[in-house]
C-alpha positions in Angstrom: 365.8 166.1 46.3 364.1 166.2 49.7 367.0 168.3 51.3 368.0 170.1 48.4 364.2 171.7 48.0 364.3 172.5 51.5 368.2 174.0 51.2 366.5 176.1 48.3 363.4 177.2 50.4 365.5 178.1 53.1 367.7 180.5 51.3 364.7 181.8 49.4 362.9 182.6 52.5 366.1 184.3 54.5 366.7 186.4 51.3 363.1 187.7 51.2 363.6 188.6 54.7 366.5 190.2 54.6 366.6 192.2 51.5 363.9 193.2 52.3 361.9 192.8 48.6 359.6 190.5 47.2 361.1 187.2 45.5 359.1 184.7 43.8 359.7 181.6 46.0 358.7 178.1 45.7 357.8 176.3 48.4 356.9 172.4 49.2 355.0 171.9 52.5 351.1 170.3 53.8 348.1 172.8 53.6 345.5 172.7 56.1 343.7 175.2 58.4 344.5 177.1 60.9 341.5 177.1 62.2 340.3 173.3 61.6 343.4 171.7 62.1 346.0 174.1 63.9 343.6 175.4 66.2 345.7 178.6 66.0 343.1 181.1 64.6 339.3 182.3 65.0 338.4 181.8 61.3 339.1 179.6 58.5 342.6 180.6 57.2 344.8 178.6 54.4 348.4 178.1 55.7 350.9 176.0 54.5 353.2 173.6 56.9 357.3 173.3 55.7 359.6 171.5 57.4 362.1 173.3 58.8 365.8 172.9 58.9 365.7 172.2 62.6 362.8 169.5 62.1 359.8 171.7 63.3 357.4 173.1 60.7 357.2 176.9 59.7 354.2 178.3 58.9 353.1 180.5 56.1 349.6 181.9 56.5 347.8 182.9 53.0 347.6 186.6 52.3 344.3 185.5 50.4 342.3 181.7 51.0 342.3 179.7 48.0 339.0 178.1 47.3 337.4 176.8 50.5 337.9 173.5 51.3 340.1 172.7 47.8 343.5 172.2 49.9 343.2 173.5 53.6 339.8 173.4 55.3 339.1 170.2 57.6 342.2 168.3 56.2 345.5 168.0 55.6 346.6 168.0 52.2 350.5 167.1 51.7 352.6 167.5 48.9 351.6 171.2 47.9 353.9 172.8 45.8 352.8 177.2 46.5 354.9 179.3 44.4 354.6 183.1 45.9 356.2 185.4 47.9 356.9 185.9 51.5 356.9 188.7 53.7 356.7 189.1 57.9 353.8 190.9 59.0 353.6 190.8 63.1 355.5 188.2 63.6 353.9 185.9 61.1 355.1 184.6 57.7 353.1 186.2 55.0 352.7 183.9 51.5 351.0 185.8 48.6 350.3 182.6 46.6 350.4 183.0 42.9 349.8 179.7 42.6 349.1 176.3 44.4 349.5 172.7 43.0 349.0 169.2 43.9 352.7 167.4 43.5 351.2 164.3 43.2 348.3 165.8 40.5 
């Protein structure tokens, strides 16, 4: 089931990048903070880590931070299901989330 979700996410992701259109995708991964956990940003920035097809994490940066500390800051929250649209901006994958839910809830 996990592999099926990854294939669907990868297909949707590649369609968005190559078609240039904003299609809604559903991604499952780990929510974290680019500053606090990954040390890749100067300020708290919500990101979603999704396992790539090669096993390396793919990082999606949110266009707008979700409630500070809800799923992202100072910890890692596995099992998040995020719906939204993806764009590539300045070499980063940017996710405009329309919903964020914990899979276990």
